[in-house]
C-alpha positions, 0 to 999 in steps of 0.5 A: 522546519523552523527552530520554533516549530521543532520538538525538543527531546527531553532526557526521558525520551519524550518531547516538548513543543509538540503540535501534530497539527503543524505537520498537516500539509507538509510536502515531501521531496519528489521521488523520481521513478521509472519502469518498463513492461518487464516490471509490469509483467513481473508484478502481475506474476508476483500477485497471483494473476492467472493464465486466463488474465493474459492481458496482464501477463503477455506484452503482445496481448491486444489489451495488455495493461499494467495491473492498476495497483502497480504504482504502489510499488514505485516509491520503493523501486524508484528508478532502479533496475537492480537490487538495492539496500532497502534498509539504508533507503528507509528514512523518515523525514522530519515533520513540523511539530512532530517528534522524529518517529523511530523507524525501528518502532514504526510500521506500515499501517494502511495503504490506498490507491485511487486511479485517476488515469489509466496506468501506462504499461511503461514509463517510456516517454514520461518523466514520472515523479511521486509528489507527497504531502502529509494529510493528517496526524493522529494520536491514539493515546499511545501511538502516533499515526501519520497519514500521507498522500502520494501522487504519481504525476508526469512532470512533462504533461502534468497528468496525474495517474494515481493518488496513493495514500499511506499510513505510518503507525509509530508504536508507543510514540504517542500520548501528545494529544490529537484526533483518533483515526477512522474505522470501517465496519463490515456487514454481519452476513456472509460475503458476496464473493470469496477469493482464495489464494495459496501463497508458497514459500517462494511468494515473498522472494518473487514479490521482493523483485518488485522493489521491496528488498527488505531482508525481513522477507527473505532471511529467516534469521532476520525475521526471527531477530525481529520477533517473528517465526521467520521471514514474513510476506510483504504486507503490500504483497498481501494487499495486492493479492487481495486487490487482484482477488477483488478485481477478478471476483467482481470486475471480470479482471478489467483494469479500467474498472478499479477506481479505488482500493484501500486496506489496513495491515492487521496481522503478519502473514508467512509465505505458505499461508493460504489467504481468503479475501471476503468481499461484500458489496455495500451499495452504489453511487452514480456509476460505481459500486462500493465494496468492503472486504477483509483478508484472513489467514485460512489456517487460524482465522487471523485477520491479515487485512482489515478496513478494506474498501473498494470502488468499482466502475459498473460494467456499463459505465464508459467513464 
């Protein structure tokens, strides 16, 4: 980043020389990642796949496959097979024209994945990297939204397996001008499918073994110091539980039929909460059906995931 494009911090904590548009297109350093079949099996167990979906749960099944959203955890896990200090690893890279976001006031806002090629059941024989870049920067008038793209690519062959998107919400770090972000609307009718999943006090402890070792999801004291009732469920655990519910509910648990899945994190979920994912089919285009969805906490109706969108290959499609 050149000095001429670097925002300058003022005494009041605000910044001069800010132009969020300059960050668009910025490329991040590649992230090496690797995984084995055990990682794939653990992930499937952690997100609630069931015994009648043994193709996700048993490596000798003739159709054994990685659950299609599995790559979403690889930026956390990277190449590690042991636990690591996730807090130390969580750093926010400086972006051109953009104030350095305060990690303590920045939250994971939205995640998405588009499956471009079948996800391998392990990375054996592959040289996988995640290549990321900035897609957009938005200013809500009070907060900054940073939207990124991450491609899972085998550097040996150039094959791209998945295109992932993530959105970081910098709370109270905006008011510099710039476009606002998009929103989806859900139908004003009863959902076509409802998936119900009861989490347990152990759900977050199991999901953290997929690579999200933030103590927020294991240590009640840590959670209370952050302003919560205790340890919280990982947002991506809720996200993946919803992905499983959608794939099971509308695509017969067939991993080859999920083309795209995206959702926005709305409210905190605690281990033990019962989740309902409400799913609406809103149309079709070509050989794909499109769905919107919302995940709520059944006990009090608070929305856990909003802005949910999915693209599912129709059963007769061979593509």
